[in-house]
C-alpha positions in Angstrom: -36.1 -13.3 142.4 -35.1 -16.4 144.4 -36.3 -19.7 143.0 -38.5 -21.9 145.2 -37.0 -25.3 145.8 -39.3 -28.4 145.5 -39.1 -29.3 149.1 -40.4 -25.8 150.1 -43.4 -26.2 147.8 -44.2 -29.7 149.2 -43.9 -28.3 152.7 -46.2 -25.5 151.7 -48.8 -27.9 150.4 -48.8 -29.6 153.8 -49.7 -26.3 155.4 -52.5 -25.7 152.9 -54.7 -28.6 154.1 -54.7 -31.7 156.3 -52.3 -34.5 155.6 -53.9 -36.3 152.7 -52.5 -38.0 149.6 -51.7 -35.4 147.0 -50.5 -35.7 143.4 -48.0 -33.1 142.4 -49.0 -31.8 139.0 -45.8 -29.7 138.5 -43.7 -26.8 139.5 -43.9 -23.6 137.4 -41.6 -20.8 138.5 -42.7 -19.6 141.9 -45.9 -21.7 141.7 -46.8 -25.4 142.0 -50.0 -27.3 141.2 -51.5 -30.3 143.1 -54.4 -32.6 142.9 -56.0 -33.9 146.1 -58.1 -36.9 144.8 -59.6 -37.7 148.3 -61.6 -34.4 148.3 -61.4 -34.1 145.1 -59.9 -30.7 144.4 -56.9 -29.3 142.5 -55.0 -26.1 143.3 -52.1 -23.8 142.3 -50.2 -22.5 145.2 -47.2 -20.3 146.1 -45.5 -18.8 149.2 -45.4 -15.1 149.7 -42.1 -13.3 149.4 -39.9 -13.7 152.5 -39.9 -11.1 155.2 -38.0 -10.3 158.3 -41.1 -8.7 159.9 -43.2 -10.4 162.5 -45.5 -13.1 161.1 -48.4 -15.0 162.8 -48.7 -17.4 159.9 -46.8 -18.7 156.9 -48.5 -16.7 154.1 -49.5 -18.4 150.8 -51.9 -17.8 147.9 -53.8 -20.5 146.2 -56.3 -20.8 143.3 -58.6 -23.8 143.8 -60.8 -26.0 141.7 -63.5 -28.1 143.4 -65.2 -29.9 140.5 -68.0 -31.6 142.5 -69.1 -28.2 143.9 -68.8 -26.5 140.6 -66.1 -24.1 141.9 -63.5 -23.0 139.4 -60.7 -20.6 140.1 -61.5 -19.7 143.7 -58.7 -17.4 145.0 -57.6 -17.6 148.7 -54.9 -15.8 150.6 -53.4 -17.0 153.9 -51.9 -13.8 155.2 -49.0 -13.4 157.5 -50.9 -11.8 160.4 -54.2 -12.1 162.1 -56.6 -9.5 160.7 -58.2 -6.7 162.6 -62.0 -7.4 163.0 -62.9 -4.5 160.7 -59.9 -4.7 158.4 -60.1 -3.3 154.9 -58.2 -5.8 152.8 -57.0 -4.8 149.3 -55.3 -6.7 146.6 -53.0 -4.6 144.3 -52.4 -6.4 141.0 -51.6 -5.1 137.5 -52.5 -1.5 138.3 -55.8 -2.5 139.9 -56.9 -2.4 143.5 -59.4 -5.1 144.2 -61.3 -5.3 147.6 -61.1 -8.6 149.4 -63.1 -10.0 152.3 -61.8 -12.2 155.1 -61.2 -12.9 158.8 -58.6 -14.4 161.0 -55.6 -14.8 158.8 -57.5 -15.5 155.5 -58.8 -13.4 152.7 -60.9 -14.2 149.6 -62.4 -12.4 146.6 -65.8 -10.8 147.5 -67.6 -13.0 144.9 -67.1 -15.2 141.8 -66.7 -12.1 139.7 -63.9 -11.0 141.9 -62.3 -14.4 141.6 -62.5 -14.2 137.8 -61.0 -10.7 137.8 -58.1 -11.7 140.1 -57.3 -14.9 138.0 -57.4 -12.8 134.8 -55.0 -10.2 136.3 -52.7 -13.0 137.7 -52.2 -14.2 134.1 -50.5 -10.9 133.0 -49.2 -9.2 136.1 -45.7 -9.7 137.5 -46.7 -9.6 141.2 -49.6 -9.1 143.5 -49.7 -7.6 147.0 -52.4 -7.9 149.7 -52.5 -5.0 152.2 -54.5 -4.8 155.5 -54.4 -4.0 159.2 -53.5 -6.6 161.7 -55.3 -7.3 165.0 -52.9 -4.8 166.7 -53.9 -2.1 164.2 -50.6 -2.1 162.3 -50.6 -2.0 158.6 -48.9 -5.0 156.8 -48.7 -6.5 153.3 -47.8 -9.8 151.7 -46.4 -10.0 148.1 -46.4 -12.9 145.7 -44.4 -13.2 142.5 -46.5 -14.4 139.7 -43.9 -16.1 137.5 -45.5 -19.5 136.7 -48.9 -18.7 138.1 -50.8 -19.0 134.8 -49.3 -22.3 134.0 -49.9 -23.7 137.5 -53.5 -22.5 137.4 -53.9 -24.2 134.0 -52.3 -27.4 135.4 -54.7 -27.4 138.3 -57.7 -26.8 136.1 -56.7 -29.7 133.8 -55.9 -31.9 136.8 -59.5 -31.8 137.9 -61.2 -31.4 134.5 -62.3 -35.1 134.2 -63.7 -35.3 137.8 -67.4 -34.9 138.0 
């Protein structure tokens, strides 16, 4: 497992949303946590494992907290390729297969219960993989190491806990 360097995480944060002031809450293994007070929101984020295969996008996963909207632990995946219009998207984590929904190059849990199941599984699994078909009909997958994910999610939750 190759460690992620701080500059890479900061660059990834810039990809995750428009250029706004962000507070770094910490780096935890493969994961980092940030607070974006302008929105406000907090999130844990990590890049997918590197690949030599064709990519349309830089893939990352994040778990977000939007306190003013009452959203806690919303899971989002930016995938490496544009999805087929009718793509079946599946997350494999901790021996479970969890269906996702999405479009373009993005995928999410189907509902809040799905978010909660994914977050719970992320706390004990070693890695997670999202598999789907791209716009050309080719199968692909993106994998994330979960070292540090639980701590990064906790840091993001605490980072937004006082915001109402």
